[in-house]
C-alpha positions in Angstrom: 16.5 -8.8 -7.9 19.1 -8.0 -5.1 19.3 -4.3 -6.5 15.6 -4.0 -6.1 15.8 -5.4 -2.5 18.5 -3.0 -1.6 16.5 0.0 -3.0 13.6 -0.8 -0.6 14.4 1.3 2.3 11.8 2.0 4.8 13.1 5.4 5.6 12.7 6.3 2.0 9.0 5.2 2.2 8.5 7.2 5.4 10.0 10.3 4.0 8.4 10.2 0.6 5.9 12.9 -0.4 4.2 10.7 -2.9 4.5 6.9 -3.6 3.6 5.4 -7.0 3.0 1.7 -7.1 3.7 0.0 -10.4 1.9 -3.4 -11.1 0.7 -5.1 -14.2 -1.5 -8.2 -14.9 -1.4 -10.9 -12.0 0.5 -8.5 -9.9 -2.2 -5.8 -10.0 -4.0 -7.4 -6.9 -0.9 -7.2 -4.9 -0.3 -3.5 -6.1 -3.8 -2.6 -5.1 -3.3 -4.2 -1.6 0.0 -2.4 -1.3 -1.5 0.9 -2.3 -4.3 0.6 0.2 -2.1 -0.3 3.1 0.2 2.7 2.4 -2.9 4.9 2.3 -4.2 3.7 5.5 -0.7 4.6 7.0 -1.4 8.1 5.8 0.8 8.0 2.9 0.0 9.8 -0.7 0.1 6.6 -2.7 -1.4 5.8 -6.1 -1.2 3.2 -9.0 -0.8 5.0 -12.3 -2.5 3.5 -15.6 -0.1 1.3 -17.6 -0.5 1.3 -21.4 -1.4 -2.0 -23.0 1.9 -3.8 -23.8 3.1 -7.2 -22.8 5.6 -7.7 -19.9 7.1 -10.9 -18.2 5.7 -11.8 -14.8 8.0 -10.9 -11.8 5.8 -12.7 -9.3 8.7 -13.7 -7.0 9.5 -10.0 -6.6 6.0 -9.0 -6.1 5.6 -11.7 -3.3 8.8 -10.5 -1.6 7.5 -7.0 -1.7 4.2 -8.0 -0.1 6.0 -9.8 2.7 8.1 -6.8 3.2 5.2 -4.6 3.4 3.1 -6.8 5.6 5.9 -7.0 8.2 6.3 -3.2 7.9 2.5 -2.7 8.8 2.6 -5.1 11.7 
């Protein structure tokens, strides 16, 4: 989880030409919210389609990314 946090760099988000948000199952609502907020900021952002396969929930990481994004938007 710490590696993912270290990779979340606001400078990379600001400089990105296109942002892909990957979310699955319960985290899809958070991913959709994240996508909308980035689009409102003028970023080219989308959620690609996932094929049907089972993955384990990473809810704590998704909650953390939502908190970071909300603080970025404010």
